Phi, psi and omega in degrees: 000125181257136173224159173259131182236156177247130184244117177294135176231175179290346182244009180144222181229125178263124173279148184207155174262135180236126178233127180240152180294160176275069181198178177274136178275194002281156183244149168294150186252140173236132172261137176252113179268121189295161169278185188294338184279348171086181182301136181190174184304325181300319180291328175296316178303316182293319178296322179296323179295323177291318181297329179299340180266008173103019181248142167277130188240124177249125177245093182284148175277099186295338180263028187299337179296339178272357182125171180287153179287147001273141177270340187234152171279109184256016184296338180245027182299329181285356181260114187301328184284356179265353189291325183299313180295323180292318181294333177297328177281327184284322190308312181297325180290321179292319181293336180285348181274075178285165177306321180293320179295314179299320179299313180294315181295317180299321177301319179294319179295318179295319178297320178300313180293318183296334182277352184272137178291336183267010176251130180292134179300149178116186184291164178243180174234160177229135166244129185230151186230133179059234179297335176293329176291321177295316182285337172295321176296317176303320184295315182288332175293324182278332185226061186296333181279349185247356181233118185278330185200152176223136171242127180243122181243132188039047175286140182248154175058039174288337178231119176225178177276353185290149178300333181256026176307139183308323184292342182281347184257008187290346182297341180276347188288131175247347178270207183239145180230150178228139178233123173249099186271144173280142177289144178055043179264118183294339179268000175210079183285163177305323179293319179292320178298318179297320179296318177299313181297322177296321179293319179294317178298315182296328181272354180071029181277132174293124185200160166228139180225117186229145175257127179270100186296133179085352181270144180261162175305130182090019190296342181275351189266103186291348180262016178231162178293349184274356187300137178225107186298317181297314179295324180294319177295324175297322178297318178298317180299317180293318180297313183289330173298316179296313182294319181299328182273323189259335182212063185298141182280338182252000000 
């Protein structure tokens, strides 16, 4: 069952999609951090698949400061030549999601879940896509005691030259992380992936980092030209393996 919920934050109110299993709770909670295109039917489909395994799934609108979803006309999302104009609108909203903002927002989402009677007490997990994968890593770095696991799929800019690059903060992580990288992704080059893995190893973080050969950035999104069915099914297997071990539903 899907509902829209409003989550108070320090900067306003975040709209979010909430999907709970057709059973009696309480349920372990999973947050789904959206890709750059924002909340839409494809993300609902993905959340429903996770909920079928016994999880309550919250998909917050990470760009809520720009207004309630939908912020963009996605009717031509499947047309590759339309992406440039769309990204011009998305870029300022994405850049506004600084590490401090993600930390504050994630705290609000976690507090919202913790206050619900149908959510099992204890840590949650996050699965994130594209910028959502990057911000999921930011979230577990900021709240290691409240997030048991993070899965990041085709996450971009996990390694940058900036002092606050996501890979520099992995030392705080006490849970487990998984990375499913797209092959030939300009936002996650082989050199950057190697740097990320070295940082995780040096910090002693439990992790798996895999490159999906032949898959393009955005490969899980069936409503875009980047969709790769084989890679997406591999992503589901990896995600559910992680959840079964770190946040079992039964």
